C-alpha positions in Angstrom: 79.1 98.5 81.8 79.2 94.7 82.1 75.9 92.9 82.4 76.5 91.7 85.9 77.3 95.2 87.1 74.1 96.5 85.4 72.1 93.8 87.2 73.8 94.6 90.5 73.0 98.3 90.1 69.4 97.7 89.2 68.9 95.2 92.1 70.4 97.5 94.6 68.4 100.4 93.3 65.1 98.4 93.6 66.0 96.9 97.0 66.6 100.4 98.5 70.2 99.9 99.6 71.6 102.4 97.1 69.1 105.0 98.2 70.1 104.3 101.8 73.8 104.7 100.8 73.1 108.0 99.1 71.2 109.2 102.2 74.0 108.2 104.6 76.7 109.8 102.4 74.8 113.0 102.2 74.1 113.0 106.0 77.9 112.6 106.4 78.5 115.6 104.0 80.0 113.4 101.3 78.8 113.9 97.7 78.2 110.7 95.7 79.7 110.8 92.2 79.8 108.1 89.4 82.7 105.8 89.6 82.0 103.2 86.8 80.5 99.8 86.9 77.3 101.3 88.3 79.0 102.4 91.5 79.0 105.7 93.2 81.9 107.0 95.4 81.4 109.5 98.2 84.6 110.9 99.7 85.3 112.9 102.8 82.5 111.3 104.9 82.4 113.1 108.3 80.1 111.2 110.6 81.8 109.2 113.4 80.1 105.9 112.6 81.0 103.5 111.3 84.7 103.8 112.4 86.0 102.2 109.2 87.9 104.3 106.7 85.6 103.0 103.9 82.3 101.2 103.8 79.6 100.3 101.3 75.8 100.7 101.3 74.2 99.3 98.2 76.1 100.6 95.2 77.6 103.6 97.2 81.2 103.3 98.3 81.7 105.8 101.1 85.1 106.9 102.4 86.6 109.3 104.9 89.4 109.9 102.4 89.1 112.4 99.6 87.4 110.8 96.6 90.7 110.8 94.5 92.6 108.9 97.2 89.9 106.2 97.5 89.7 105.8 93.7 93.5 105.4 93.7 93.2 102.5 96.2 92.3 99.9 93.6 92.3 96.9 96.0 90.2 98.6 98.6 87.8 99.9 95.8 87.5 96.3 94.5 86.9 95.0 98.1 84.1 97.5 98.6 82.6 96.8 95.1 82.3 93.1 96.2 80.3 94.3 99.2 78.0 96.0 96.7 77.4 92.7 95.1 76.7 91.2 98.5 74.0 93.7 99.1 72.3 92.6 95.9 72.6 88.9 96.8 71.3 89.5 100.4 68.2 91.5 99.3 69.5 94.9 100.2 69.4 96.2 103.7 68.8 92.7 105.0 72.6 92.5 104.7 73.1 94.8 107.7 71.9 92.4 110.4 73.5 89.5 108.6 76.8 91.4 108.5 76.4 92.2 112.1 75.8 88.6 113.1 78.9 87.6 111.0 80.9 90.3 112.7 79.9 89.0 116.1 80.8 85.4 115.2 84.2 86.7 113.9 84.8 88.6 117.1 83.9 85.6 119.2 86.4 83.4 117.3 89.3 85.8 116.9 88.7 89.1 118.8 88.4 90.9 115.5 85.1 91.8 113.8 86.3 91.3 110.3 88.8 88.5 110.3 86.4 85.5 110.2 83.4 87.5 109.0 82.1 85.6 106.0 81.3 88.9 104.2 84.8 90.3 104.6 86.4 86.9 103.7 84.3 86.7 100.5 85.2 90.4 99.7 88.9 89.6 100.1 90.5 90.2 103.5 93.8 91.5 102.2 92.1 93.8 99.8 90.0 95.2 102.7 93.2 95.8 104.8 92.6 92.9 107.1 95.3 90.6 108.3 94.7 87.0 109.2 94.4 86.4 112.9 94.4 83.0 114.7 91.5 81.7 116.7 91.3 82.7 120.4 93.7 80.6 122.5 90.9 78.6 124.2 89.3 77.8 120.8 92.7 76.7 119.4 93.2 74.3 122.4 89.7 72.9 121.8 90.4 72.4 118.1 93.8 70.8 118.8 92.1 68.4 121.3 89.9 67.1 118.5 92.8 66.4 116.1 
């Protein structure tokens, strides 16, 4: 395991976000298993929230898909692994309200919770399955008026 992945794993263990990820996975009847780089993958998550097909809590990558399918989706796996690093940088579960605020800003700008969300942008929009959306029409007009 690379040093940065080891640091990420330790930081997310200490800040409690990985423990929270394991608890959420188990509550959703998914079983976390080692996936390399200090990450755990938990497939076949069954709770209705969040609605996303995959999400991350600490160093736990949780998916509604069977574990093998998620591991086979390298780009999505890499996207979610970048979120694991974001948990470490944000101090753990403090990322949740920060992510929520970024999602609201994105929704206000585009009508999509992920498209202009700084966490999703930094994790790689295309890798996460997002397509680029324009600003809302009123915001585009305001922006064009300044140019």
